[in-house]
C-alpha positions in Angstrom: -0.1 -0.1 0.1 0.7 3.4 -0.3 1.8 5.9 2.9 -1.3 7.6 2.4 -3.5 4.2 2.0 -1.8 2.8 5.4 -2.5 5.7 7.4 -6.1 6.3 6.2 -7.0 2.2 6.8 -9.6 1.7 9.0 -10.5 -1.4 10.6 -13.4 -1.7 8.5 -11.9 -1.8 5.7 -10.2 -5.3 6.6 -12.2 -8.2 5.7 -11.6 -11.8 6.4 -9.6 -12.2 2.9 -9.1 -9.0 1.6 -8.5 -5.3 2.5 -10.2 -2.7 0.9 -8.3 0.2 -0.4 -10.5 3.0 -1.3 -8.8 6.4 0.8 -5.6 8.2 1.3 -4.5 10.6 3.6 -3.1 13.9 2.7 -1.5 17.0 4.2 -3.2 19.8 3.4 -1.6 23.5 3.9 -4.2 26.3 4.5 -1.9 29.2 3.1 1.0 29.6 0.9 3.7 29.8 3.7 2.8 26.4 4.5 1.8 27.1 7.8 -1.7 25.6 9.9 -0.8 21.8 8.5 -4.1 19.5 8.7 -4.1 16.0 7.8 -7.5 14.9 5.9 -8.7 11.3 4.4 -10.0 11.6 0.9 -12.3 8.9 -0.2 -10.3 7.7 -3.1 -6.8 6.4 -3.8 -4.4 8.2 -5.5 -4.7 6.7 -9.0 -8.7 7.0 -8.6 -9.0 11.0 -8.3 -9.9 11.0 -12.3 -11.1 7.5 -12.7 -12.9 6.2 -9.7 -13.4 2.4 -9.3 -14.2 1.8 -5.7 -11.0 1.1 -4.7 -8.4 -2.1 -4.9 -8.8 -5.3 -3.2 -5.4 -6.7 -1.7 -5.1 -10.5 -0.5 -4.7 -11.5 2.9 -1.8 -13.8 3.0 -0.7 -15.7 6.1 2.2 -13.2 7.1 -0.2 -10.1 5.9 -2.8 -11.7 8.7 -0.4 -12.1 11.4 0.8 -8.1 10.9 -3.1 -7.5 11.1 -3.2 -8.9 14.3 -0.5 -7.3 15.9 -1.8 -3.9 14.9 -5.2 -5.1 16.5 -3.3 -5.3 19.6 -2.2 -1.6 19.6 -3.2 0.1 22.8 -6.0 2.7 22.4 -9.6 3.2 20.8 -9.6 3.9 17.3 -11.6 3.4 14.1 -7.9 3.4 12.3 -6.2 0.1 12.1 -3.1 2.2 12.7 -3.4 4.6 15.0 -1.7 6.3 18.3 -2.8 5.2 21.9 -4.9 8.3 22.1 -6.9 6.8 19.1 -5.7 9.4 16.5 -4.5 7.6 13.4 -0.6 8.1 12.2 0.6 10.6 10.2 2.0 9.4 6.8 4.8 11.5 7.2 5.7 10.0 10.5 5.1 6.9 9.5 8.0 7.2 6.9 10.2 8.6 9.3 9.5 5.7 11.3 10.5 3.4 8.9 13.3 5.0 7.7 14.9 4.7 10.9 13.8 0.8 11.8 15.3 0.0 8.4 18.7 2.0 9.3 18.7 0.4 12.9 18.6 -3.3 11.2 21.1 -2.6 8.6 18.1 -3.2 5.8 19.3 -1.1 2.5 15.6 -0.6 1.6 14.5 2.6 3.6 11.2 3.8 2.0 7.9 2.6 1.5 8.1 2.8 -2.0 11.3 0.3 -2.4 8.9 -2.2 -0.6 6.1 -1.5 -3.2 8.6 -2.1 -5.7 10.0 -5.3 -4.2 6.1 -6.8 -3.6 5.8 -6.1 -7.7 9.3 -7.9 -8.5 7.9 -10.8 -6.0 4.5 -10.8 -7.6 6.4 -11.3 -11.1 8.4 -13.8 -9.9 5.6 -15.9 -8.8 4.0 -15.3 -12.6 1.2 -13.0 -11.6 0.4 -10.9 -15.0 0.9 -7.6 -15.3 -3.3 -6.7 -15.0 -3.6 -8.9 -12.3 -0.3 -6.7 -10.4 -1.8 -3.5 -11.4 -5.0 -4.6 -9.7 -3.4 -5.3 -6.3 -1.1 -2.6 -6.3 -3.7 0.2 -7.5 -1.2 1.1 -10.9 -2.1 1.6 -14.5 -0.1 -0.7 -16.7 1.9 1.8 -17.8 2.9 3.1 -14.1 3.5 -0.1 -13.3 6.0 -1.0 -16.5 7.6 1.8 -16.1 8.4 2.5 -12.6 8.1 -0.7 -10.6 8.7 -3.4 -13.1 12.7 -4.0 -13.1 12.0 -7.3 -14.4 14.3 -7.2 -17.4 17.1 -10.1 -16.0 14.0 -11.9 -14.8 12.6 -12.2 -18.2 15.9 -12.4 -19.9 16.6 -15.7 -17.6 12.9 -17.1 -18.7 13.9 -16.4 -22.1 17.0 -18.2 -22.2 15.7 -21.0 -20.3 13.1 -21.4 -23.0 15.7 -21.3 -25.7 17.7 -23.8 -23.9 15.0 -26.2 -23.3 14.2 -25.9 -27.1 17.7 -25.5 -28.8 17.3 -29.1 -29.9 14.0 -28.6 -31.7 13.9 -27.4 -35.5 13.0 -23.5 -35.2 
């Protein structure tokens, strides 16, 4: 999920088998000097502002189910899945700073959410998930996915090589 989608996620968006992503958190400034910052939830995802489709469904895997269970154990009452003990939702910018610090402490080279989305897309490519299905889960257009998320040239080159090697004894 994108940072803004993660921060805006509510407990009611989590079903038995899927997470329904259909809103995003944005930071809005009331004046030109960037003062009076306000956090708002918009009722559409980044890619659906001009072309609403009702959100996206993200399948819940066993690892995801474990993370969701841990999120439900966060102290405090809130409609938001990820929240502070006082019930207020996390702010996407704060989450990004926290993620960067944790990755650095764990000596993980990835330090921002976008990189995790790229890796997830690569895992889906390696699993043989076609581009349309990857776009449905990640909430991208095909063009955006191929341009910004699909660093699969090496993977595809290896598949072509394997196919050619398997068929090298057959006539062309």
